[in-house]
C-alpha positions as CSV (number, residue, x, y, z in Angstrom):
1,M,4.7,0.2,-6.7
2,T,2.6,-2.6,-5.2
3,A,-0.9,-2.6,-6.6
4,P,-3.4,-1.4,-4.0
5,S,-6.2,-3.8,-2.9
6,T,-9.5,-2.5,-4.2
7,F,-11.7,-5.4,-3.1
8,G,-15.0,-4.1,-1.7
9,L,-14.6,-0.5,-2.9
10,S,-17.0,1.3,-5.1
11,S,-16.3,1.7,-8.8
12,E,-15.3,5.4,-8.2
13,A,-12.8,4.4,-5.5
14,R,-11.4,1.7,-7.7
15,N,-11.1,4.2,-10.6
16,L,-9.1,6.6,-8.4
17,H,-6.8,3.8,-7.4
18,W,-6.3,3.0,-11.0
19,L,-5.6,6.6,-12.0
20,L,-3.1,6.9,-9.1
21,T,-1.3,3.7,-10.2
22,N,-1.1,4.8,-13.8
23,L,0.2,8.2,-12.8
24,V,3.1,6.6,-10.9
25,E,3.8,3.9,-13.4
26,E,3.5,5.9,-16.6
27,V,5.4,9.1,-15.7
28,P,9.2,8.8,-15.4
29,G,10.7,10.3,-12.3
30,I,7.7,10.1,-10.0
31,L,8.7,8.6,-6.7
32,S,5.5,8.8,-4.7
33,V,2.0,10.3,-4.8
34,A,-0.5,11.2,-2.2
35,V,-4.1,12.4,-2.3
36,V,-4.9,14.4,0.8
37,S,-8.3,15.6,2.0
38,S,-8.9,19.3,2.9
39,D,-8.4,18.5,6.6
40,G,-5.0,16.9,5.9
41,L,-5.9,13.2,6.0
42,L,-4.3,10.8,3.6
43,L,-6.9,9.4,1.2
44,L,-4.7,7.6,-1.3
45,S,-1.0,6.9,-1.6
46,S,1.4,5.2,-3.9
47,D,3.6,4.2,-1.0
48,P,2.4,1.3,1.1
49,G,4.7,2.4,4.0
50,R,2.9,5.8,4.1
51,N,-0.4,4.0,4.3
52,E,0.8,1.9,7.2
53,A,2.2,4.9,9.0
54,A,-1.1,6.8,8.6
55,R,-3.0,3.9,10.3
56,R,-0.7,3.8,13.4
57,P,-1.8,5.8,16.5
58,R,0.2,9.0,16.9
59,E,2.1,7.7,19.9
60,G,3.3,4.6,18.0
61,R,4.7,6.6,15.1
62,P,8.4,7.2,14.7
63,T,9.7,10.7,15.4
64,G,12.4,12.6,13.7
65,P,13.0,13.7,10.1
66,R,12.3,10.2,8.6
67,G,9.1,9.6,10.7
68,S,5.7,11.1,10.6
69,S,6.9,14.6,10.4
70,A,8.2,13.9,6.9
71,D,5.1,12.0,5.7
72,L,4.2,13.2,2.2
73,A,0.6,13.8,3.2
74,T,1.6,16.1,6.0
75,I,4.0,18.0,3.8
76,V,1.4,18.3,1.0
77,S,-1.3,19.5,3.5
78,G,1.1,22.1,5.0
79,I,2.3,23.5,1.7
80,G,-1.3,23.6,0.4
81,S,-2.4,25.5,3.5
82,L,0.6,27.9,3.3
83,T,0.0,28.7,-0.4
84,I,-3.8,29.2,0.2
85,G,-3.0,31.7,3.0
86,A,-0.5,33.5,0.8
87,A,-3.0,33.8,-2.1
88,K,-5.6,35.3,0.3
89,L,-3.1,37.8,1.7
90,L,-2.0,38.8,-1.8
91,D,-5.6,38.8,-3.1
92,F,-4.5,36.7,-6.2
93,G,-7.4,34.2,-6.2
94,G,-7.2,30.5,-5.7
95,V,-4.0,28.4,-5.8
96,K,-3.8,26.0,-8.8
97,H,-0.5,24.4,-8.2
98,T,2.8,24.7,-6.3
99,M,6.2,23.4,-7.3
100,V,9.2,23.2,-5.0
101,T,12.5,22.2,-6.5
102,M,15.3,21.0,-4.3
103,D,18.8,19.6,-5.1
104,E,17.7,16.0,-5.0
105,G,14.1,16.2,-6.1
106,S,10.9,18.1,-6.6
107,L,7.6,18.4,-4.9
108,F,4.4,19.3,-6.7
109,V,1.1,20.1,-5.1
110,M,-2.1,20.6,-7.1
111,S,-5.7,21.4,-6.0
112,I,-8.2,18.7,-6.8
113,S,-11.6,19.8,-5.5
114,D,-13.1,21.1,-2.3
115,G,-9.7,21.6,-0.8
116,S,-8.4,18.1,-1.6
117,L,-4.8,18.1,-2.9
118,L,-2.6,15.9,-5.1
119,G,1.0,15.8,-4.0
120,V,3.8,14.3,-6.1
121,H,7.4,13.7,-5.0
122,G,9.6,13.6,-8.1
123,S,13.3,12.7,-8.6
124,A,15.8,15.4,-9.4
125,D,15.9,14.4,-13.1
126,C,12.1,14.3,-13.6
127,D,10.7,16.5,-16.4
128,M,8.7,19.0,-14.3
129,S,6.4,20.0,-17.3
130,V,5.6,16.3,-18.0
131,V,4.8,15.7,-14.3
132,A,2.6,18.9,-14.1
133,Y,0.8,17.9,-17.3
134,H,0.0,14.4,-16.0
135,M,-1.0,15.8,-12.6
136,A,-3.5,18.1,-14.4
137,L,-4.9,15.1,-16.3
138,F,-5.3,13.2,-12.9
139,V,-7.1,16.2,-11.4
140,G,-9.3,16.6,-14.4
141,R,-10.4,13.0,-14.2
142,A,-10.5,12.7,-10.4
143,G,-11.9,16.1,-9.4
144,H,-15.6,15.5,-10.3
145,V,-15.8,12.1,-8.5
146,L,-14.0,13.1,-5.3
147,T,-17.2,13.7,-3.4
148,P,-17.4,13.8,0.4
149,E,-18.9,10.3,0.3
150,L,-15.9,9.0,-1.7
151,R,-13.4,10.7,0.5
152,S,-15.1,9.1,3.5
153,E,-15.0,5.7,1.8
154,L,-11.3,6.1,0.9
155,R,-10.4,7.1,4.5
156,K,-12.3,4.3,6.0
157,S,-10.7,1.7,3.7
158,L,-7.3,3.1,4.6
159,E,-8.1,2.9,8.4
160,S,-9.6,-0.6,8.2
161,E,-6.9,-2.2,6.0
162,P,-5.0,-4.8,8.0
163,T,-1.4,-3.7,9.0
164,G,1.2,-5.2,6.8
165,S,-0.8,-5.8,3.7
166,A,0.2,-4.2,0.4
167,R,-1.8,-1.1,-0.4
């Protein structure tokens, strides 16, 4: 992973970037990570290509299964919304986390705070319990600082970053 540029960000935003970088670098099998706001907007990502795609206007985004429709932030937001709706229909309380296992990998979605979500794309051989444990650590450390002001700062920094720079 290329280290994101944190120049000009608040200490809380830099701390979240650091936590995300550590999550990806320290946990074997994690391929990419996204932090998504309650309205589905990408706030942080471990994949510079995802950040660049999020900045492009919708009409300039590629289409098809490898384009914007497969963006991790979009998938995380959709799964989060679906599971919240299911929990309401079943009257089982709030959703804590969701795991989807596939032949070639896994997807983990965990609530952070105020509807924000942490999504992790893992390889097929990742240890799901280790990934879930480290996600819970991230959520515990990030949840109390992910205020509306910080979410706004992260989104603005993502939108204003020059295209082509490493994030």
